[in-house]
C-alpha positions in Angstrom: -6.9 -20.9 10.5 -6.5 -17.9 12.9 -2.7 -18.4 13.0 -2.6 -18.3 9.2 -4.7 -15.2 9.1 -2.6 -13.5 11.7 0.6 -14.3 9.8 -0.8 -13.2 6.5 -2.1 -10.0 8.0 1.4 -9.3 9.4 3.0 -10.0 6.1 0.7 -7.7 4.2 1.1 -4.9 6.7 4.9 -5.1 6.2 4.5 -5.3 2.5 2.4 -2.1 2.3 4.7 -0.2 4.8 7.8 -1.2 2.8 6.1 -0.4 -0.5 5.1 3.1 0.8 8.7 3.7 1.8 10.1 2.6 -1.6 7.7 4.4 -3.9 8.9 7.8 -5.1 6.4 10.1 -6.9 7.8 11.0 -10.4 5.4 13.5 -12.0 6.5 17.2 -11.8 5.0 19.1 -8.9 2.0 21.2 -9.8 0.8 19.0 -12.5 -2.4 16.9 -12.6 -0.3 13.7 -12.6 1.5 14.9 -9.4 -2.0 15.4 -7.9 -2.9 11.9 -8.9 0.3 10.4 -7.4 -0.5 12.3 -4.1 -4.0 10.9 -4.1 -2.8 7.3 -4.7 -0.2 7.6 -2.0 -2.8 9.1 0.4 -5.2 6.2 -0.3 -2.4 3.7 0.4 -1.4 5.5 3.7 -5.1 5.7 4.8 -5.6 2.0 4.2 -2.4 1.3 6.2 -3.8 3.3 9.1 -7.2 1.7 8.8 -5.6 -1.8 8.8 -3.7 -1.0 11.9 -6.9 0.3 13.6 -8.7 -2.9 12.6 -5.9 -5.0 14.0 -6.1 -3.1 17.3 -9.8 -4.1 17.4 -8.8 -7.8 16.7 -10.5 -7.6 13.4 -7.9 -9.4 11.3 -10.2 -10.0 8.3 -10.8 -6.3 7.8 -7.1 -5.5 8.6 -5.9 -7.8 5.9 -8.4 -6.4 3.5 -7.3 -2.8 4.2 -3.6 -3.7 3.8 -4.4 -5.4 0.6 -6.4 -2.5 -0.8 -3.7 -0.1 0.2 -1.1 -2.1 -1.6 -3.3 -2.3 -4.7 -3.6 1.5 -4.8 0.2 1.9 -4.7 0.8 -0.9 -7.2 -1.7 0.6 -9.6 0.0 3.9 -9.3 3.3 2.3 -10.1 1.9 0.6 -13.1 0.5 4.0 -14.3 4.0 5.5 -14.0 3.1 7.7 -11.1 5.9 6.3 -8.9 9.4 5.2 -9.3 9.6 1.8 -7.6 12.0 -1.1 -7.4 11.4 -3.6 -10.2 13.2 -6.5 -8.5 12.0 -8.1 -5.3 8.5 -8.6 -3.9 7.1 -5.1 -3.4 5.6 -4.4 -6.8 4.2 -6.3 -9.8 5.6 -3.8 -12.3 
């Protein structure tokens, strides 16, 4: 099981990092929706950092959870229309 957990953790870290690179905020600056997009992106980036910290501590369970939560924030923001994201491929469920 540890090899499967390590592979899945690696995959979810890459997924979150790629999704962050691909997501472009769309609300006009200075609007409440722009603030919301910034908060969603900040949460996703924070979870990416947290996951990397957990990985350094050999805590793969919490690393995987952090990467998953981070991607969920970004994916939810995309579904709400806060981000322009690719609609084909594996990065988003939109």
